[in-house]
N, CA and C atoms of all chains as a GROMACS GRO file, in nm:
protein
  615
    1MET      N    1   6.903   7.244   7.851
    1MET     CA    2   6.764   7.263   7.893
    1MET      C    3   6.734   7.413   7.902
    2SER      N    4   6.621   7.453   7.847
    2SER     CA    5   6.587   7.596   7.847
    2SER      C    6   6.512   7.634   7.975
    3LEU      N    7   6.502   7.765   7.997
    3LEU     CA    8   6.431   7.816   8.114
    3LEU      C    9   6.283   7.775   8.110
    4VAL      N   10   6.225   7.777   7.989
    4VAL     CA   11   6.084   7.740   7.974
    4VAL      C   12   6.062   7.595   8.019
    5GLU      N   13   6.160   7.511   7.988
    5GLU     CA   14   6.149   7.370   8.030
    5GLU      C   15   6.170   7.356   8.180
    6LEU      N   16   6.256   7.443   8.235
    6LEU     CA   17   6.287   7.433   8.378
    6LEU      C   18   6.175   7.484   8.468
    7LEU      N   19   6.103   7.584   8.421
    7LEU     CA   20   6.006   7.653   8.508
    7LEU      C   21   5.903   7.563   8.574
    8PRO      N   22   5.843   7.467   8.501
    8PRO     CA   23   5.745   7.379   8.568
    8PRO      C   24   5.808   7.302   8.685
    9ASN      N   25   5.934   7.258   8.665
    9ASN     CA   26   6.003   7.186   8.773
    9ASN      C   27   6.030   7.278   8.892
   10ILE      N   28   6.072   7.399   8.861
   10ILE     CA   29   6.099   7.495   8.970
   10ILE      C   30   5.970   7.526   9.045
   11HIS      N   31   5.861   7.540   8.969
   11HIS     CA   32   5.732   7.573   9.028
   11HIS      C   33   5.688   7.467   9.129
   12SER      N   34   5.725   7.343   9.101
   12SER     CA   35   5.680   7.234   9.186
   12SER      C   36   5.772   7.210   9.307
   13LEU      N   37   5.880   7.285   9.312
   13LEU     CA   38   5.973   7.266   9.426
   13LEU      C   39   5.910   7.312   9.557
   14PRO      N   40   5.945   7.248   9.669
   14PRO     CA   41   5.900   7.300   9.798
   14PRO      C   42   5.965   7.436   9.827
   15ARG      N   43   5.905   7.509   9.918
   15ARG     CA   44   5.949   7.646   9.947
   15ARG      C   45   6.097   7.652   9.986
   16ALA      N   46   6.139   7.558  10.071
   16ALA     CA   47   6.279   7.559  10.118
   16ALA      C   48   6.375   7.543  10.000
   17ASP      N   49   6.340   7.455   9.906
   17ASP     CA   50   6.428   7.435   9.790
   17ASP      C   51   6.429   7.558   9.699
   18LYS      N   52   6.313   7.627   9.690
   18LYS     CA   53   6.312   7.750   9.610
   18LYS      C   54   6.406   7.855   9.670
   19LEU      N   55   6.408   7.863   9.803
   19LEU     CA   56   6.499   7.957   9.868
   19LEU      C   57   6.645   7.918   9.844
   20ARG      N   58   6.672   7.787   9.851
   20ARG     CA   59   6.809   7.741   9.823
   20ARG      C   60   6.849   7.775   9.679
   21LEU      N   61   6.754   7.760   9.589
   21LEU     CA   62   6.781   7.790   9.448
   21LEU      C   63   6.815   7.939   9.429
   22ILE      N   64   6.735   8.023   9.498
   22ILE     CA   65   6.763   8.168   9.491
   22ILE      C   66   6.904   8.197   9.543
   23GLN      N   67   6.936   8.133   9.657
   23GLN     CA   68   7.068   8.154   9.718
   23GLN      C   69   7.179   8.107   9.623
   24PHE      N   70   7.158   7.992   9.561
   24PHE     CA   71   7.257   7.936   9.469
   24PHE      C   72   7.280   8.029   9.349
   25LEU      N   73   7.169   8.076   9.291
   25LEU     CA   74   7.181   8.163   9.173
   25LEU      C   75   7.247   8.296   9.208
   26ALA      N   76   7.210   8.350   9.325
   26ALA     CA   77   7.269   8.478   9.366
   26ALA      C   78   7.421   8.464   9.385
   27GLN      N   79   7.460   8.351   9.448
   27GLN     CA   80   7.603   8.328   9.470
   27GLN      C   81   7.677   8.308   9.338
   28GLU      N   82   7.615   8.232   9.247
   28GLU     CA   83   7.680   8.205   9.119
   28GLU      C   84   7.697   8.334   9.039
   29LEU      N   85   7.595   8.419   9.040
   29LEU     CA   86   7.604   8.546   8.967
   29LEU      C   87   7.711   8.637   9.028
   30ALA      N   88   7.715   8.639   9.163
   30ALA     CA   89   7.814   8.725   9.230
   30ALA      C   90   7.956   8.680   9.197
   31GLU      N   91   7.979   8.548   9.199
   31GLU     CA   92   8.113   8.497   9.170
   31GLU      C   93   8.152   8.523   9.025
   32ALA      N   94   8.053   8.512   8.933
   32ALA     CA   95   8.082   8.534   8.791
   32ALA      C   96   8.116   8.678   8.762
   33GLU      N   97   8.055   8.769   8.838
   33GLU     CA   98   8.075   8.911   8.810
   33GLU      C   99   8.186   8.974   8.891
   34ALA      N  100   8.231   8.904   8.997
   34ALA     CA  101   8.335   8.962   9.082
   34ALA      C  102   8.467   8.968   9.008
   35SER      N  103   8.541   9.077   9.030
   35SER     CA  104   8.676   9.085   8.971
   35SER      C  105   8.767   8.992   9.050
   36PRO      N  106   8.867   8.934   8.985
   36PRO     CA  107   8.951   8.835   9.052
   36PRO      C  108   9.053   8.898   9.146
   37LEU      N  109   9.006   8.982   9.240
   37LEU     CA  110   9.099   9.046   9.334
   37LEU      C  111   9.156   8.942   9.429
   38LEU      N  112   9.072   8.852   9.476
   38LEU     CA  113   9.116   8.747   9.566
   38LEU      C  114   9.061   8.614   9.517
   39GLU      N  115   9.149   8.519   9.500
   39GLU     CA  116   9.106   8.387   9.453
   39GLU      C  117   9.105   8.290   9.568
   40THR      N  118   9.002   8.207   9.571
   40THR     CA  119   8.993   8.103   9.673
   40THR      C  120   9.111   8.008   9.661
   41GLY      N  121   9.173   7.980   9.773
   41GLY     CA  122   9.282   7.882   9.773
   41GLY      C  123   9.419   7.938   9.745
   42ARG      N  124   9.426   8.064   9.698
   42ARG     CA  125   9.556   8.123   9.670
   42ARG      C  126   9.607   8.197   9.793
   43GLU      N  127   9.739   8.190   9.815
   43GLU     CA  128   9.797   8.258   9.931
   43GLU      C  129   9.844   8.398   9.892
   44TYR      N  130   9.817   8.494   9.978
   44TYR     CA  131   9.858   8.632   9.954
   44TYR      C  132   9.944   8.678  10.072
   45ALA      N  133  10.071   8.703  10.045
   45ALA     CA  134  10.160   8.748  10.152
   45ALA      C  135  10.131   8.893  10.185
   46VAL      N  136  10.123   8.923  10.314
   46VAL     CA  137  10.105   9.061  10.360
   46VAL      C  138  10.230   9.099  10.437
   47TRP      N  139  10.312   9.183  10.375
   47TRP     CA  140  10.443   9.212  10.434
   47TRP      C  141  10.445   9.344  10.510
   48SER      N  142  10.337   9.416  10.508
   48SER     CA  143  10.340   9.549  10.567
   48SER      C  144  10.375   9.544  10.716
   49PRO      N  145  10.481   9.611  10.757
   49PRO     CA  146  10.518   9.613  10.900
   49PRO      C  147  10.431   9.712  10.974
   50ASP      N  148  10.305   9.677  10.993
   50ASP     CA  149  10.208   9.776  11.039
   50ASP      C  150  10.219   9.809  11.188
   51ARG      N  151  10.286   9.726  11.267
   51ARG     CA  152  10.299   9.759  11.410
   51ARG      C  153  10.446   9.755  11.454
   52ALA      N  154  10.534   9.792  11.363
   52ALA     CA  155  10.677   9.787  11.393
   52ALA      C  156  10.721   9.917  11.459
   53PHE      N  157  10.660   9.949  11.573
   53PHE     CA  158  10.687  10.079  11.636
   53PHE      C  159  10.824  10.083  11.704
   54THR      N  160  10.869   9.969  11.754
   54THR     CA  161  11.004   9.964  11.813
   54THR      C  162  11.107   9.992  11.704
   55ALA      N  163  11.086   9.931  11.588
   55ALA     CA  164  11.177   9.956  11.475
   55ALA      C  165  11.170  10.102  11.433
   56ALA      N  166  11.051  10.160  11.436
   56ALA     CA  167  11.035  10.301  11.400
   56ALA      C  168  11.116  10.390  11.494
   57GLU      N  169  11.113  10.356  11.624
   57GLU     CA  170  11.192  10.433  11.722
   57GLU      C  171  11.342  10.423  11.691
   58THR      N  172  11.385  10.300  11.657
   58THR     CA  173  11.527  10.279  11.626
   58THR      C  174  11.569  10.362  11.504
   59LEU      N  175  11.484  10.363  11.402
   59LEU     CA  176  11.518  10.440  11.281
   59LEU      C  177  11.522  10.590  11.311
   60LEU      N  178  11.429  10.638  11.392
   60LEU     CA  179  11.429  10.781  11.427
   60LEU      C  180  11.556  10.817  11.505
   61GLU      N  181  11.596  10.729  11.598
   61GLU     CA  182  11.718  10.754  11.674
   61GLU      C  183  11.840  10.754  11.582
   62THR      N  184  11.839  10.664  11.483
   62THR     CA  185  11.951  10.657  11.387
   62THR      C  186  11.959  10.786  11.308
   63LEU      N  187  11.846  10.840  11.266
   63LEU     CA  188  11.844  10.966  11.192
   63LEU      C  189  11.894  11.081  11.278
   64ARG      N  190  11.850  11.084  11.406
   64ARG     CA  191  11.888  11.194  11.496
   64ARG      C  192  12.038  11.193  11.526
   65SER      N  193  12.094  11.073  11.535
   65SER     CA  194  12.235  11.061  11.574
   65SER      C  195  12.330  11.074  11.456
   66GLU      N  196  12.278  11.095  11.336
   66GLU     CA  197  12.365  11.106  11.218
   66GLU      C  198  12.449  11.234  11.225
   67MET      N  199  10.518  12.483   9.753
   67MET     CA  200  10.589  12.375   9.681
   67MET      C  201  10.493  12.303   9.587
   68GLN      N  202  10.532  12.294   9.461
   68GLN     CA  203  10.449  12.230   9.360
   68GLN      C  204  10.449  12.079   9.378
   69GLY      N  205  10.330  12.018   9.365
   69GLY     CA  206  10.322  11.873   9.374
   69GLY      C  207  10.361  11.806   9.243
   70GLN      N  208  10.400  11.680   9.252
   70GLN     CA  209  10.434  11.603   9.133
   70GLN      C  210  10.349  11.477   9.130
   71GLN      N  211  10.296  11.447   9.010
   71GLN     CA  212  10.206  11.333   8.995
   71GLN      C  213  10.281  11.211   8.943
   72PHE      N  214  10.237  11.094   8.993
   72PHE     CA  215  10.290  10.966   8.947
   72PHE      C  216  10.172  10.870   8.927
   73PRO      N  217  10.181  10.781   8.829
   73PRO     CA  218  10.070  10.688   8.805
   73PRO      C  219  10.077  10.566   8.897
   74PHE      N  220   9.961  10.509   8.929
   74PHE     CA  221   9.959  10.375   8.986
   74PHE      C  222  10.009  10.280   8.877
   75VAL      N  223  10.081  10.177   8.916
   75VAL     CA  224  10.133  10.083   8.816
   75VAL      C  225  10.090   9.941   8.850
   76GLU      N  226  10.082   9.858   8.746
   76GLU     CA  227  10.045   9.718   8.765
   76GLU      C  228  10.163   9.642   8.824
   77ARG      N  229  10.139   9.568   8.933
   77ARG     CA  230  10.246   9.489   8.994
   77ARG      C  231  10.250   9.349   8.935
   78GLU      N  232  10.139   9.304   8.880
   78GLU     CA  233  10.136   9.175   8.810
   78GLU      C  234  10.061   9.195   8.679
   79ALA      N  235  10.132   9.178   8.568
   79ALA     CA  236  10.072   9.206   8.437
   79ALA      C  237   9.945   9.126   8.413
   80GLU      N  238   9.947   8.999   8.456
   80GLU     CA  239   9.830   8.914   8.429
   80GLU      C  240   9.709   8.952   8.514
   81ARG      N  241   9.734   9.031   8.623
   81ARG     CA  242   9.624   9.074   8.710
   81ARG      C  243   9.568   9.210   8.669
   82GLY      N  244   9.641   9.280   8.584
   82GLY     CA  245   9.592   9.406   8.532
   82GLY      C  246   9.555   9.506   8.640
   83VAL      N  247   9.436   9.564   8.624
   83VAL     CA  248   9.390   9.671   8.714
   83VAL      C  249   9.383   9.624   8.859
   84ALA      N  250   9.357   9.493   8.878
   84ALA     CA  251   9.347   9.441   9.015
   84ALA      C  252   9.478   9.453   9.090
   85SER      N  253   9.590   9.466   9.019
   85SER     CA  254   9.720   9.472   9.087
   85SER      C  255   9.779   9.613   9.090
   86LEU      N  256   9.701   9.712   9.052
   86LEU     CA  257   9.752   9.850   9.053
   86LEU      C  258   9.794   9.891   9.195
   87ALA      N  259   9.908   9.957   9.206
   87ALA     CA  260   9.958  10.000   9.337
   87ALA      C  261  10.038  10.130   9.320
   88PRO      N  262  10.043  10.209   9.428
   88PRO     CA  263  10.122  10.332   9.420
   88PRO      C  264  10.270  10.303   9.435
   89MET      N  265  10.334  10.276   9.324
   89MET     CA  266  10.479  10.247   9.323
   89MET      C  267  10.552  10.374   9.281
   90LEU      N  268  10.633  10.425   9.373
   90LEU     CA  269  10.702  10.551   9.348
   90LEU      C  270  10.843  10.526   9.294
   91PRO      N  271  10.874  10.577   9.174
   91PRO     CA  272  11.011  10.566   9.125
   91PRO      C  273  11.100  10.666   9.198
   92LEU      N  274  11.214  10.619   9.248
   92LEU     CA  275  11.307  10.708   9.317
   92LEU      C  276  11.448  10.652   9.304
   93THR      N  277  11.544  10.736   9.330
   93THR     CA  278  11.683  10.691   9.328
   93THR      C  279  11.739  10.697   9.469
   94LEU      N  280  11.791  10.584   9.515
   94LEU     CA  281  11.855  10.578   9.646
   94LEU      C  282  12.005  10.591   9.627
   95VAL      N  283  12.069  10.664   9.716
   95VAL     CA  284  12.213  10.687   9.701
   95VAL      C  285  12.284  10.647   9.830
   96GLY      N  286  12.362  10.541   9.821
   96GLY     CA  287  12.450  10.501   9.930
   96GLY      C  288  12.592  10.519   9.880
   97ALA      N  289  12.674  10.413   9.886
   97ALA     CA  290  12.805  10.418   9.822
   97ALA      C  291  12.787  10.420   9.670
   98ARG      N  292  12.673  10.363   9.626
   98ARG     CA  293  12.635  10.368   9.484
   98ARG      C  294  12.490  10.414   9.475
   99ALA      N  295  12.450  10.461   9.356
   99ALA     CA  296  12.312  10.504   9.333
   99ALA      C  297  12.234  10.390   9.266
  100VAL      N  298  12.112  10.368   9.314
  100VAL     CA  299  12.029  10.261   9.259
  100VAL      C  300  11.889  10.316   9.233
  101ALA      N  301  11.840  10.297   9.110
  101ALA     CA  302  11.703  10.336   9.077
  101ALA      C  303  11.608  10.224   9.120
  102VAL      N  304  11.506  10.260   9.196
  102VAL     CA  305  11.414  10.160   9.250
  102VAL      C  306  11.270  10.212   9.237
  103ALA      N  307  11.176  10.125   9.270
  103ALA     CA  308  11.036  10.166   9.283
  103ALA      C  309  10.991  10.122   9.422
  104GLY      N  310  10.939  10.216   9.500
  104GLY     CA  311  10.897  10.184   9.637
  104GLY      C  312  10.746  10.186   9.650
  105LEU      N  313  10.696  10.088   9.725
  105LEU     CA  314  10.552  10.082   9.750
  105LEU      C  315  10.515  10.182   9.859
  106LEU      N  316  10.430  10.277   9.827
  106LEU     CA  317  10.384  10.374   9.927
  106LEU      C  318  10.283  10.304  10.017
  107ASP      N  319  10.320  10.281  10.142
  107ASP     CA  320  10.238  10.201  10.233
  107ASP      C  321  10.209  10.284  10.358
  108THR      N  322  10.094  10.350  10.359
  108THR     CA  323  10.063  10.438  10.472
  108THR      C  324  10.041  10.359  10.600
  109GLY      N  325  10.014  10.229  10.589
  109GLY     CA  326   9.995  10.146  10.708
  109GLY      C  327  10.124  10.092  10.766
  110ALA      N  328  10.234  10.109  10.695
  110ALA     CA  329  10.363  10.059  10.743
  110ALA      C  330  10.426  10.159  10.838
  111ALA      N  331  10.474  10.113  10.952
  111ALA     CA  332  10.536  10.203  11.049
  111ALA      C  333  10.673  10.250  11.002
  112ILE      N  334  10.737  10.170  10.918
  112ILE     CA  335  10.877  10.198  10.880
  112ILE      C  336  10.900  10.180  10.730
  113ASN      N  337  11.015  10.231  10.684
  113ASN     CA  338  11.063  10.199  10.549
  113ASN      C  339  11.133  10.064  10.555
  114VAL      N  340  11.117   9.984  10.451
  114VAL     CA  341  11.180   9.852  10.447
  114VAL      C  342  11.260   9.839  10.317
  115LEU      N  343  11.384   9.789  10.331
  115LEU     CA  344  11.472   9.773  10.215
  115LEU      C  345  11.503   9.625  10.195
  116PRO      N  346  11.475   9.569  10.076
  116PRO     CA  347  11.511   9.429  10.051
  116PRO      C  348  11.663   9.410  10.052
  117TYR      N  349  11.707   9.288  10.080
  117TYR     CA  350  11.850   9.261  10.099
  117TYR      C  351  11.934   9.300   9.976
  118THR      N  352  11.894   9.253   9.857
  118THR     CA  353  11.976   9.276   9.738
  118THR      C  354  11.990   9.424   9.705
  119THR      N  355  11.883   9.500   9.727
  119THR     CA  356  11.892   9.645   9.701
  119THR      C  357  11.994   9.709   9.794
  120GLY      N  358  11.998   9.663   9.920
  120GLY     CA  359  12.097   9.714  10.014
  120GLY      C  360  12.239   9.683   9.970
  121VAL      N  361  12.259   9.563   9.920
  121VAL     CA  362  12.392   9.524   9.870
  121VAL      C  363  12.430   9.610   9.750
  122GLU      N  364  12.333   9.631   9.660
  122GLU     CA  365  12.360   9.715   9.542
  122GLU      C  366  12.396   9.858   9.582
  123LEU      N  367  12.342   9.903   9.694
  123LEU     CA  368  12.374  10.038   9.742
  123LEU      C  369  12.513  10.045   9.806
  124GLY      N  370  12.571   9.928   9.831
  124GLY     CA  371  12.706   9.923   9.887
  124GLY      C  372  12.712   9.887  10.034
  125PHE      N  373  12.600   9.852  10.095
  125PHE     CA  374  12.601   9.815  10.236
  125PHE      C  375  12.654   9.673  10.255
  126VAL      N  376  12.726   9.655  10.365
  126VAL     CA  377  12.776   9.522  10.402
  126VAL      C  378  12.706   9.483  10.532
  127TRP      N  379  12.637   9.371  10.529
  127TRP     CA  380  12.551   9.332  10.641
  127TRP      C  381  12.626   9.335  10.775
  128GLU      N  382  12.746   9.277  10.778
  128GLU     CA  383  12.820   9.265  10.903
  128GLU      C  384  12.864   9.401  10.960
  129ARG      N  385  12.869   9.502  10.873
  129ARG     CA  386  12.914   9.633  10.920
  129ARG      C  387  12.798   9.718  10.972
  130GLN      N  388  12.677   9.676  10.949
  130GLN     CA  389  12.561   9.751  10.998
  130GLN      C  390  12.525   9.697  11.136
  131THR      N  391  12.560   9.772  11.238
  131THR     CA  392  12.552   9.718  11.374
  131THR      C  393  12.422   9.749  11.447
  132THR      N  394  12.343   9.842  11.392
  132THR     CA  395  12.217   9.875  11.460
  132THR      C  396  12.108   9.777  11.417
  133SER      N  397  12.075   9.686  11.507
  133SER     CA  398  11.973   9.587  11.478
  133SER      C  399  11.834   9.649  11.492
  134VAL      N  400  11.745   9.610  11.405
  134VAL     CA  401  11.608   9.662  11.408
  134VAL      C  402  11.513   9.546  11.435
  135LYS      N  403  11.434   9.563  11.540
  135LYS     CA  404  11.338   9.460  11.577
  135LYS      C  405  11.205   9.491  11.510
  136ILE      N  406  11.168   9.408  11.414
  136ILE     CA  407  11.041   9.428  11.344
  136ILE      C  408  10.938   9.333  11.399
  137SER      N  409  10.826   9.388  11.444
  137SER     CA  410  10.720   9.303  11.499
  137SER      C  411  10.620   9.268  11.389
  138GLY      N  412  10.515   9.200  11.428
  138GLY     CA  413  10.408   9.168  11.335
  138GLY      C  414  10.449   9.064  11.233
  139ASN      N  415  10.397   9.080  11.109
  139ASN     CA  416  10.416   8.976  11.010
  139ASN      C  417  10.556   8.972  10.949
  140LEU      N  418  10.643   9.064  10.991
  140LEU     CA  419  10.783   9.059  10.946
  140LEU      C  420  10.875   9.021  11.062
  141SER      N  421  10.819   8.971  11.173
  141SER     CA  422  10.898   8.950  11.294
  141SER      C  423  11.005   8.843  11.277
  142ILE      N  424  10.989   8.754  11.181
  142ILE     CA  425  11.089   8.648  11.162
  142ILE      C  426  11.210   8.698  11.085
  143VAL      N  427  11.202   8.820  11.034
  143VAL     CA  428  11.307   8.871  10.946
  143VAL      C  429  11.408   8.953  11.025
  144ASP      N  430  11.536   8.919  11.011
  144ASP     CA  431  11.644   8.996  11.073
  144ASP      C  432  11.662   9.126  10.994
  145ALA      N  433  11.683   9.237  11.062
  145ALA     CA  434  11.696   9.365  10.992
  145ALA      C  435  11.796   9.456  11.061
  146ARG      N  436  11.858   9.545  10.984
  146ARG     CA  437  11.954   9.643  11.034
  146ARG      C  438  11.913   9.783  10.986
  147ALA      N  439  11.944   9.883  11.066
  147ALA     CA  440  11.912  10.021  11.028
  147ALA      C  441  12.018  10.076  10.933
  148VAL      N  442  11.975  10.134  10.823
  148VAL     CA  443  12.067  10.200  10.730
  148VAL      C  444  12.008  10.334  10.688
  149LEU      N  445  12.096  10.428  10.659
  149LEU     CA  446  12.054  10.561  10.612
  149LEU      C  447  12.102  10.582  10.469
  150VAL      N  448  12.013  10.635  10.385
  150VAL     CA  449  12.051  10.666  10.247
  150VAL      C  450  11.993  10.801  10.209
  151SER      N  451  12.050  10.860  10.106
  151SER     CA  452  11.987  10.978  10.045
  151SER      C  453  11.890  10.928   9.939
  152ALA      N  454  11.782  11.002   9.922
  152ALA     CA  455  11.682  10.960   9.823
  152ALA      C  456  11.641  11.079   9.739
  153VAL      N  457  11.634  11.056   9.608
  153VAL     CA  458  11.591  11.161   9.516
  153VAL      C  459  11.458  11.118   9.456
  154VAL      N  460  11.355  11.200   9.479
  154VAL     CA  461  11.221  11.173   9.427
  154VAL      C  462  11.186  11.283   9.328
  155GLY      N  463  11.161  11.244   9.203
  155GLY     CA  464  11.125  11.342   9.101
  155GLY      C  465  11.228  11.453   9.095
  156THR      N  466  11.179  11.577   9.096
  156THR     CA  467  11.271  11.692   9.093
  156THR      C  468  11.285  11.757   9.230
  157PHE      N  469  11.237  11.688   9.335
  157PHE     CA  470  11.250  11.742   9.470
  157PHE      C  471  11.395  11.736   9.518
  158ALA      N  472  11.424  11.817   9.618
  158ALA     CA  473  11.557  11.814   9.679
  158ALA      C  474  11.577  11.679   9.747
  159PRO      N  475  11.700  11.628   9.748
  159PRO     CA  476  11.726  11.498   9.813
  159PRO      C  477  11.690  11.503   9.962
  160VAL      N  478  11.646  11.388  10.013
  160VAL     CA  479  11.615  11.375  10.156
  160VAL      C  480  11.690  11.254  10.210
  161ARG      N  481  11.704  11.249  10.342
  161ARG     CA  482  11.763  11.132  10.406
  161ARG      C  483  11.651  11.037  10.447
  162LEU      N  484  11.662  10.912  10.410
  162LEU     CA  485  11.564  10.812  10.450
  162LEU      C  486  11.632  10.703  10.532
  163ALA      N  487  11.564  10.663  10.640
  163ALA     CA  488  11.612  10.552  10.723
  163ALA      C  489  11.533  10.427  10.686
  164PHE      N  490  11.604  10.318  10.662
  164PHE     CA  491  11.540  10.192  10.624
  164PHE      C  492  11.572  10.082  10.724
  165ALA      N  493  11.477   9.991  10.741
  165ALA     CA  494  11.508   9.863  10.803
  165ALA      C  495  11.552   9.772  10.688
  166TRP      N  496  11.682   9.747  10.682
  166TRP     CA  497  11.739   9.663  10.574
  166TRP      C  498  11.723   9.517  10.616
  167THR      N  499  11.643   9.444  10.542
  167THR     CA  500  11.611   9.306  10.580
  167THR      C  501  11.710   9.208  10.519
  168LYS      N  502  11.714   9.089  10.577
  168LYS     CA  503  11.806   8.986  10.525
  168LYS      C  504  11.739   8.906  10.413
  169VAL      N  505  11.622   8.946  10.369
  169VAL     CA  506  11.549   8.869  10.267
  169VAL      C  507  11.512   8.958  10.148
  170ASP      N  508  11.482   8.890  10.036
  170ASP     CA  509  11.438   8.961   9.917
  170ASP      C  510  11.290   8.939   9.887
  171THR      N  511  11.222   8.871   9.976
  171THR     CA  512  11.080   8.843   9.951
  171THR      C  513  10.990   8.960   9.991
  172VAL      N  514  11.049   9.062  10.052
  172VAL     CA  515  10.970   9.183  10.084
  172VAL      C  516  10.989   9.286   9.974
  173PRO      N  517  10.885   9.364   9.947
  173PRO     CA  518  10.904   9.475   9.853
  173PRO      C  519  10.977   9.590   9.922
  174LEU      N  520  11.026   9.684   9.843
  174LEU     CA  521  11.080   9.807   9.903
  174LEU      C  522  10.959   9.889   9.947
  175ILE      N  523  10.946   9.905  10.078
  175ILE     CA  524  10.829   9.972  10.136
  175ILE      C  525  10.867  10.111  10.184
  176LEU      N  526  10.784  10.208  10.152
  176LEU     CA  527  10.802  10.345  10.202
  176LEU      C  528  10.692  10.370  10.303
  177GLY      N  529  10.729  10.382  10.432
  177GLY     CA  530  10.631  10.389  10.540
  177GLY      C  531  10.638  10.518  10.619
  178GLN      N  532  10.573  10.515  10.735
  178GLN     CA  533  10.558  10.636  10.816
  178GLN      C  534  10.691  10.694  10.861
  179ILE      N  535  10.781  10.609  10.912
  179ILE     CA  536  10.916  10.653  10.950
  179ILE      C  537  11.012  10.602  10.845
  180ASN      N  538  11.065  10.688  10.766
  180ASN     CA  539  11.040  10.830  10.774
  180ASN      C  540  10.995  10.890  10.641
  181PHE      N  541  10.952  10.804  10.546
  181PHE     CA  542  10.913  10.861  10.416
  181PHE      C  543  10.801  10.962  10.433
  182PHE      N  544  10.696  10.925  10.512
  182PHE     CA  545  10.580  11.014  10.523
  182PHE      C  546  10.606  11.132  10.618
  183LEU      N  547  10.725  11.137  10.680
  183LEU     CA  548  10.767  11.259  10.749
  183LEU      C  549  10.828  11.358  10.650
  184GLU      N  550  10.878  11.304  10.539
  184GLU     CA  551  10.946  11.388  10.440
  184GLU      C  552  10.855  11.434  10.327
  185PHE      N  553  10.750  11.354  10.300
  185PHE     CA  554  10.663  11.386  10.186
  185PHE      C  555  10.516  11.375  10.226
  186ASP      N  556  10.436  11.467  10.174
  186ASP     CA  557  10.289  11.458  10.186
  186ASP      C  558  10.238  11.397  10.056
  187VAL      N  559  10.146  11.304  10.071
  187VAL     CA  560  10.099  11.230   9.953
  187VAL      C  561   9.947  11.229   9.949
  188CYS      N  562   9.890  11.257   9.832
  188CYS     CA  563   9.746  11.241   9.810
  188CYS      C  564   9.726  11.128   9.710
  189PHE      N  565   9.637  11.034   9.745
  189PHE     CA  566   9.610  10.921   9.656
  189PHE      C  567   9.478  10.945   9.583
  190PHE      N  568   9.480  10.923   9.453
  190PHE     CA  569   9.359  10.932   9.371
  190PHE      C  570   9.344  10.798   9.299
  191ARG      N  571   9.311  10.694   9.377
  191ARG     CA  572   9.308  10.558   9.320
  191ARG      C  573   9.209  10.546   9.205
  192SER      N  574   9.093  10.616   9.218
  192SER     CA  575   8.993  10.606   9.112
  192SER      C  576   9.044  10.664   8.981
  193ARG      N  577   9.140  10.756   8.991
  193ARG     CA  578   9.199  10.817   8.871
  193ARG      C  579   9.338  10.760   8.844
  194GLN      N  580   9.377  10.661   8.924
  194GLN     CA  581   9.500  10.586   8.903
  194GLN      C  582   9.627  10.672   8.906
  195HIS      N  583   9.628  10.770   8.995
  195HIS     CA  584   9.752  10.842   9.016
  195HIS      C  585   9.760  10.893   9.159
  196PHE      N  586   9.879  10.933   9.200
  196PHE     CA  587   9.897  10.994   9.331
  196PHE      C  588   9.987  11.116   9.314
  197GLU      N  589   9.976  11.206   9.412
  197GLU     CA  590  10.050  11.332   9.403
  197GLU      C  591  10.135  11.350   9.528
  198ILE      N  592  10.257  11.392   9.508
  198ILE     CA  593  10.352  11.406   9.618
  198ILE      C  594  10.401  11.550   9.629
  199ARG      N  595  10.411  11.594   9.753
  199ARG     CA  596  10.474  11.723   9.781
  199ARG      C  597  10.577  11.704   9.891
  200GLN      N  598  10.682  11.783   9.888
  200GLN     CA  599  10.778  11.777   9.997
  200GLN      C  600  10.713  11.836  10.121
  201ALA      N  601  10.729  11.770  10.235
  201ALA     CA  602  10.660  11.812  10.357
  201ALA      C  603  10.707  11.951  10.400
  202GLN      N  604  10.612  12.029  10.449
  202GLN     CA  605  10.644  12.161  10.503
  202GLN      C  606  10.663  12.145  10.653
  203ARG      N  607  10.784  12.169  10.699
  203ARG     CA  608  10.812  12.156  10.842
  203ARG      C  609  10.742  12.267  10.919
  204THR      N  610  10.676  12.232  11.030
  204THR     CA  611  10.605  12.332  11.108
  204THR      C  612  10.693  12.395  11.215
  205GLN      N  613  10.807  12.334  11.245
  205GLN     CA  614  10.893  12.389  11.350
  205GLN      C  615  11.017  12.452  11.290
   0.00000   0.00000   0.00000
């Protein structure tokens, strides 16, 4: 179905449905153009020991005592 | 001290640019020398060494008596403190302390203690490279 064929139907939609259509199209365009950095449903392990301060103290003491 | 540049590298070939990361090639020297690539992780409090790399360096788990308590998302992993010499590019060797983990599911991480005490690093992600200089001690 072409856009020309769709337009009369879109024109007759109630206001709330037109807003939903805008939202749907915006989301679809965003998903199509987004780079696949994060995929829905895929698990990403985060291994960074970002708050391992006790371990950091232990390593510093190990270096000092060498 | 002159800086040395290294490229960001793809960690997953099929992900291409999306998987680019600052992976630093370096040689670790324990009882044996092992060429590795370490993830430069400014958010990591410590250096982390995967189990197999530690074994390749000549460490024996039972002989490493200093236990390291890692909190956060690595808290389930048992770890021991080990010291190695590290050669980065043409810089003079430095001593690095690692939390040697009992697992291989972690990458080799270069973190604040003590990689970032030994080296200053500038990241140029948009240009896909980073630059390293040996840290200038202020004391």
